[in-house]
N, C-alpha and C positions, 0 to 999 in steps of 0.2 A: 504494500500500500504506500502511496505517496503521502508525505507529511509536510506540515508547515509549523515551525516552532520559532519562538523569539528568544534570543540568547544574548550574551555579552561577548564582545571581541576585545581582547587585550593585545595591544600592539605598540612597539616603540615608535616614537615620532615626535614631531614638533608641536608645540602648543600653538593653537590658532586663537588669537585674541579677538576682541570685539571689532565690529565693522567700523570703518572710518565715519567721521561725522559729516563729511563733505560729499556731495553728489559728484558722479563722474561725468563731467561736461566735455572733456577733450581727451580722447584716448591717446596713449603713446604710440600706438601702431595703427596705421590706416590700412584698410583692406580693399581700396578701389583697385580694380584690375582692368587693364586694357585687353583686347582680344583681336586676334587676326583671323577669327572664324567668320564665316558669312552667316546671313540670316537663316539659311536653310537648317542650321543646327538647332534652332528653336530654343536657345538658352536665354535665361534671364540674367545675364552677367551684370552684377552690381545692383540688381533690383533688391530693395530691402536693406541695403547697407546704410548704417547711420554713423554719425561722428561721435555721439555721446553714448552713455549707458544709463541715462535717466529712466526711471527714478532711483536706480540703485546707487549705493555708495561702495567705495573700494574695500576689499578685504586684503589688507597688506600688513597686518600685525602678526608676524611669525618670524622665527629665527631658525637656527640649525641645532637647537637643543634636541636631545633624544631621551625623552622620559616616557613612562608608560601612559598610553592613551586608551581609554575605554569607550567603546561604541556599542549601542544597541544594534543588533543585527537580526535580520529575518532569514531563516534557513528553509529552503525547499529541498526535499530529498525523496528519491525513490531508489530502486535497486540498481539503477544505471548511473544516476547523477546526483551531485550535491551542490546546490547553488546558494551562495551567501551574499546578502544585500545589506547595504548600510544606508538606511533612510536619512540619517543626519548629514550625510555627505551627498546630497542630491539623488539618493537612491542608487548609488553606484553598486553594480554587481562586483563584489571584491574578488570572488573566486568562483570557478566552475570546475568541479572535480569529477573526473571520470572514474567511477568506482570499479569498472570492469578491468581497466588497465592500470589503475591506481596511479594516475598522473593528473596534473593540472592541465586543463585545456586552454586557459588564458593566464596572463601574468597575475600571479598572486603576490602582490608587492609585500615584502617583509617589513616595510616601514610606511608611516604616514609622513610624507615629506612635501609640504606645499612649495610651489615655485610660481613665478609670475608668468603664467600662460593663459589664464582665463580672461574673459571680458571684464571681470572685476578684480583681476590679479591672481589670487590664490587658486592653484590647481594642483592636482597630484596625479601620478601615473598609475597604470595598471587596471586590470579588470575590464568591465564594459561600462561605458557611460552613454547616456542618452541626452543629446544636446538639442534643446528646444528654445526658440526665441529669435536670436539674431546670430549672424555668423560668428563662430568661435566657440570655445568651451563655455558652457552655459553659465548664466548669471547665478544659477542655483547649485553650481558644482560643489561648493562648500557650505551649503545651507540646508536646513532640515526640510524635508517634504513629508506629507502624510503617508502613513502606512496603515492599511486596513486588511481585514481578512473576510472571506466568504467561501462558499462552496458551490461548485457546479451541480447540476441536477443529479449527476451520478455520484456525488459525494467528493469529487476531486477538490482538494483545498486550493484556494487561490490567494496569492499575495497581491494586493492592490497598492500601488504607489502613485501619488498624484499631487498636483500643485496648481496654483494660479500664477502664470508667468506675467510679470507686470509690464514688460516693455511692449509686448503685443496685446496684453490684456486678454489672453486666451487660457483655457485650462488644458492641461495634458494629463493623461492617465495611462498607466501601464499595469496590466493584469498578467501575472506570471503563474504558470502552473506546470506540473509534471503529471502526465498520465501514467498509470500503474505499469503498463507493459510497453511503453514507447520510449526509445532512448534519445529523446529530444526535450529540451526546455523550451516551452512556448511562451511568447510574449505578445499579448494582445494589446495593441496600442490604439489610443483614441485621442484625437485633437478636436477641440470644439471652439469655433469662433461664434460666440453668441451675440456679437455686436451687429449693428446695422451697416457696417462698413466692410469693404474688401481689406484684408490684412495680408501683408507679406509674411509668409510662414516658412520657417527653417527647421529642419530635423535631420540629425545624423546619429545613427547608432554606431558607436566606436568600440572596437574590440582590440585589446592589446594582447599580442601573442609573442612568445619567445622567438627571437631571431636566431636561426641555426644555419650553419653552412649546409647547402644542398637542399634547403626547404624552398617550396615554390608556392606562389599564389595563382590559383586557377579560377578563372571567371569566364562566362560565356560571351566573350567579346574579341574582336579583332582590331579594334582601334581604341585609343585612349586620349582624353584631353589632358594636357600636361600643365601643371601649375608649379612653377619653379622660380623662387626668389621674386624679382621684380619684372621678369619676362612677361610678355603678353601670353594669354592662354592660347595654346596651339594644339594641333592634333597630330598624332603619330600612329602608324600601323604598329601592332604589337603581335608577338612578344619580341621579335628580333629588331634591334636598332643598331646599325653600324656593326653588325656581326656579334652583338652581345644580346643574350637572352635576358630581358629585363623582368621576366616573370619570377626570376630568382632574386630576392631582395638583396642578398649580399653582393650582387653585381653592380649596385649603385654606390657611387662614391660620395655624393652629397645629398642633402635633404631634397626630397621631391614628392609631389602628389601625382599619382596616376588616377584619373577619374575615367572609369571604363565606359565606353559607349556600347551599351547592351542593346541589341535590336529590339524594337518595340514589341514584337510578338514572342520574344524569348523569355523563358522562365528566369527569375531573378535569384541568383545565389553567388556565393564566393567561398572558396575553400583554401585553407592553408595546410599544405601537406609537407611533412618533413621528408628527409632523404629515405627513411624507411617506410614511407607511405602512410604513416599515422598523422593525425592532425585534427583540425576542427573545421566544420562547415557551418555557414550561416545562410539561411534561405528565408524568403518572405513571399507574401502575396504581392501582386504587381503594383500596388499603390507606392511601395518603396522601391523606386526604379534605379536609383543611383548606386554605384559601387566604387570603392576607392581602395588604393593601397598607399600608405604613408611609410616612408623609410627615412631613418636618420642618416643613412650613408655611413661612410667609413672615415670621416674626417675627425680631427681632434675635437672640434666644436660639438658635433653630434655625440661623440663618445662622452664628453664632459657633461652634457645635459642629462644623458641617461644615468651617469653616476650620481649626479646631483639628485635626480628624481628617485633613485632606488637605494639611497643610503650611503653613497660614497664609494671610495676605492675598495673597501672591504667586501663589496657585494657587486659582482659583475653579471649583469643580466641584460644584455642588449635586446631590444624588442622593436617590433614594428606594429602597425595597426592596419586591420582590414575594417572597412566601414561601409555603411549602407545609408542612403539618404532619400528624401522625397524628390529632390532635384538631381539632375545629372552631375552637377559639380557643387562645391562648397562656396563658389563665388556668387551664388544666387539664392534668392528665396523664391517661393511660388505664391502667386496671388490666390488667397483662399476666400471664397465668397462669404457673404454674411449669412448668419443663421445656419451654419453648416458644420457637420462633423465629418472628419476623415478617419477611417479605421483601416488597420492592416494587421496581419499576423506574422510574427517572426519565429524562426526555429533555430536553436543552437544545439549542435550535437557533435559527437566524435566520429572520425572516419578512420578506416584502416584498409588501405589498398595495397595490392602488390606493387612494389616500387616501379616496375616496368610499365604499369598501366598509367601512371600519372607523371612520370618523368621522361616520357618519350616525346614524339612530335606533338605540337600544340593542339591540333584538331583532334587527334586521337585521345589526348589527355582530357580535353574538355568533354568529349563524348563519354569517356569512362566515368567521369564524375557525375554527369547528368543521368546516365543510365542507372547508376547506383542510387542516386537521390530519388529518381522517379519510382524506383522499385520499393524503397523503404518508406518514402513519404511523398506520395503523389501530390502534384500541385492541386488537383481537384479536392483532395482530402483537406488540404490547408484552407482552401476556399470554403469548404463545408464547415470546418471548425470555426472559422471566423463568423459565419452566418449563424451557426447554432448557438454560439455563446453571446450573441448580441443582447438578448434580454437580461442575462445575468450581469453583463458588463455595464448595463444602464440601470442597475438596481442598487440600493444602498448596501453598504458593507460596514462591519464593525471596526471603528477606529482603534488602533493599538498604540500607535506613536503619532504625536501631533507634529504638524508643520507650522506654517505661519498663517495668520488670519486674513490675508489679503482677499482670498476668495469670498470669505464671509462679508467683508466690507463691500466688495463689488456686487454681491447679491443684494445688499441693502440699497446700493445705488440704483441698480436695475429696477428693483421694486418701486423705488421712489418715482421712477419715470414710467410706471405702468407696464414694465416688461417682465417677462419670466426670468428667474435666475438662470445663469449659465450652468448647465449640467446640475440640475437641482438635486440629484441623487447623491452627489458628493458632499460629505460632511466636512465643512471647513472650520468647525468649532466656533468659539466666540471671538470677540475683538480683544486685542492686546493694546497696550498704550500707544504703539506705533500707528494703529488704526483708529483709536478712539478720538484723536484730535480731528481726524477727517470726518468721523461720524458726527461729532458735535457741529462741525461746519455744515454738514448735510442737513442736520436737524434744525439748526438755529439760523442759518443764512449768513453767518459771519465767522471769520476764522479767528482762532486764538491770537493774541498779540503778546508774545513772551518777551522777556528781557533779551536784547540782542546779544548778550554774552552767553546765553544758553543755547545749546545745540538743538536744532530742529528735531522733533521726534521722528520725522520721516518725510519723504517727498513723494508727490504724485503729479503726473503730467498727462494722464489719460484724458481723452476728449471731454468726458462728462465733467470732470473736475475743472478743466480749462474753462468750460462754459460758465460754471458757477463762479470761478474767480473773476472772470471778466465782468460779471454782473455785480459781484460784491464790491469791487474797487470803485464802482460808480455810486455806491450807496453806503452801506454800513461799514465797509472796510476802506473808505476813501483815504483815511489817515493812518492806516495800518501798514507799517513797514514790512511786516511779515507776509501779508497778503500780496503786496507788490513784488516782493522777492520771489514768491512762488509763481506769480504770474510771469515774471521774467524767465524762470526755468521752463515754463510751458512754451513760451515763445521760442526760446533757445532750442527746445526739442523739435520744433517745427521748422528750423532753419530761418526763422524770422528774426534776424539778428538786430536790425534797427529797432524793432519793437522790444526785443529783450533788453537792449541798451537803455531805452527810455524807461522801462519798468524797473530795472536795477537802479538807475539814477534817481528815480522817484523814491524808491525804497531808501536809498542813502540820504536823500534830502530830509526824509522823515526821521531816520535813525541811522547813524553810521554803524556798520557791522562788518565783521570779518566775512560773513556770508555774502554781503553785497560786493565787497572788494573781490572776493573769489569769483562771483558771477561776472563782474566787469572784466576781470583779467581774462576769463575764458572767451568772452565776446570779442575783445580786441585781438586775442590770439587767432580766432577764426577769421576775423576781418583782415588779418595780415600785419597788424602792428605788433610785432613780437616784443619790441622794446617797451612800449607802454604796458603791454600785458605783463611783462616780467616785473616791472615796478609796482603794478597794482597787486600782483600776487605777493610780493614782499610786504606790502601794506596789510594784506589779509593775514599774513603770518604774524606781523607785529601786534595785531589785535588778539591773537590767540597763540602766544609764544610757547605754550606747553604742548602743542599738538605736533608730534613727530611726522605723521604723514603729510601734514600741511607744509612743514619745513622742507621735506624732500620734494614736494611739488613746487615750492618756491625756487629751490635750487635748480630743478629741472627746467622750469620756464626761463630762468636767467641763463642757463647753459645753452638752451636752444636758441636764445636771442643773441648769444655771444656777449652777454653782459658779465664778463668775468670779474670786474671790480665789484659789481653788485653781489656776485656769489661770495666773494670774500667778506663783504659787509654782513650778509645774512649769516655766514658761518661764524663770524665773530660774536654774534648775538645769541648763539645757541648755547645750551647747557652742556656740561661735560658728557652727560649721558646721551644727549642727542648727537654730539660729535662722534661718539663711539659707534654709531650705527654705520654698518659697512657702506651703504649707498651714499650716506653723507660723506664718509671718508673719500669715496670715489669722486664725488663732485668737487670736494675740496682739492683733491689732486689735480683734477682738470683745470680748476681755476688757477692753481699755482703754476701749472705748466704754461698757461697763457698770460701770466703776469710776471714773467722773468724768474721763476723759481723752479726750473725743471728738475734739479737734483732732489728737492724735497718731494716733488710730485712722484718721481721714480721710486723713492724710498717707500712711499705709501702703497703704490701699486705692487711692489715686489715683496712687501713684508710677508714673512711666513711662507715664502715660495709663491706668493700670489694672493692678492686680496680676494677673499671669498665673500660674495655678495648674494645673500639668500633671495632677495627680491629683484634681482636683475631681470629685466624684461626679455622674453623670448624675442630674438631678432635684433636686440639692442647690441650693436657692435662698438659702442662708445669706448669701452675699456681697451680693447685691442687697438682701436684707431688712435686713441690718445697715447697709448704706450708707444706706438710707432712715431707719432708726432714728437713725443719727448726725446726719443732716440735720435730723430732727425735734427731736433733743436740742439742737442748736445754735440752731434757730429758737426753741425754748422759752426759751432763755437770753436771747433778745432780746425776749421777750414776744409772740412770734408763734406761731400755730397753723398747722402745715404739713400739708396733706392728702398722704397717700402718693402719690396719683396725680400730684401736682405735682412730685414729685422725679424728675429726669432722671438715671437711673443711667448711669454711663459705659458706653458700648457694649462696651468691652473686657472688662468684668466682668459683663455682663448675659447670663446663660445660662438665663433663664426661658423654658422651652419652651412654656408655656401662657399667656404674657403677650403678646398679639397687637400689640406695638408694631412697626409696619412697619420693615423694614430700609432 
């Protein structure tokens, strides 16, 4: 019999502190892509991309400590598989264990090690994650979502994980179950757009698997869209490129995404098979049509990131990811009609082929995988299961672990407008302090007006709240700095920057606040005045000098503007504890390097074999770039010209993923 239990998981890892007090208005990394594809591909390149992460705040309070962390987990098990989920970490499936061969099918990370990869910063590797909302690792990657339980008509226990995603204001729901005599874990997915608007919708199911020499990714495609560094998206025939078989992940030297162009009428699946023919397969019904392979490559940078994410040099577990999405590539979202639900079924299971069947010619290997899959799990059976479980999937379940109350607040908003709650069968519990301030606004018609020194309880930019704010500042909230500030955020979220500027300036005329300066700094950053932006961010920090994340943001804005003297001034005002933060040390070194003190800068970057920066952003090459600049500066003082390629960047600080220096 299959079973569902709730247990505790003890694991060494970093402590993740509270969320930042400031909203994410300007991301460090942009995702706009160009394309050399023609319109016949039917892709939505860049559709749904946004500059900000409103209404979310950053999750950047973590370090490299390694203490015991305890998480509530849900465990599904039958005689074939054991799946462990962590609802407090976005519902991540931490492990999927094959009881028949007694091995892990996915990466079972031995540590919880956050790094700066997600749209809100903190992200961790391993397992299977389900990314919903906007492009990137989900805003809920390191946040709790609801966990509930129920049973299908035949008694099969089901784990339900769900949440209200605040950027798109949609609900997503994942119902997992194991049938008694079937060697697959099933994931019944459901997205609901309950609004009256078309919404850009993004979804990718991401599976981390151990990278081994001789292992192969097999997918029913003969072409792939390539996403690599800042190159335009282009298309290649696969698997052979310039005489190299790129279906073998270890044949890649640098980080790259392969998005496979699976023919429209073709069954959707992707398999990862080791040299011995064993591995994992992921299949789905046809709503989930995209498939992807992500590899770190064999460079120093890719190797360093993996060590960072999996516990350091004492634990060597290179990995790659196979993924499945709603759209053909991750550079796009899909337009989801209003008052609509999208559903699909995913299956995860072990494979065990004779090596010669899956490591031969491409066409024969694809055929072998599909013939096996069609025999053990016909596509028609998956379609039938999806339909047969619809009633159960849209019925209430018993809440076991709570998430956040944003869905409950949205239901109250919808009811106030005479609409039905979105997915009313989902229990979002009661309101918490973060939602209560907005419920009072909904009920009273005016927003709280707190002391500008106090942190806002939360932020909202959804259309319904935007409409209420626009009305409120014309009446009850005309003199409320807090209402004008939130109105500025709403304008910013819609790229209405002049309106955002006016709203923030009105807020500041009523009450000067660190929040107002922070908003103004971000508006001017987007409008292209990086220098004004940097000084405004420094003023925001001066009004809240104890906030470390804000100090790092002030230094970043000054660095991006080339305001090195300002960086030194900000650094001089920090406490000793703030100066000890590795990212602060790095910015200090950059400022020293550009203000005539390269020797001091070099000492900081080379300390301990290389400065370790826990919250260094994925794709941020500032440390190796500045290290090269410092060496060139020192060489110039000696009358030498130093080519950048001659500089050997210390391995410990070299996270360049597109620089193919062999590890």
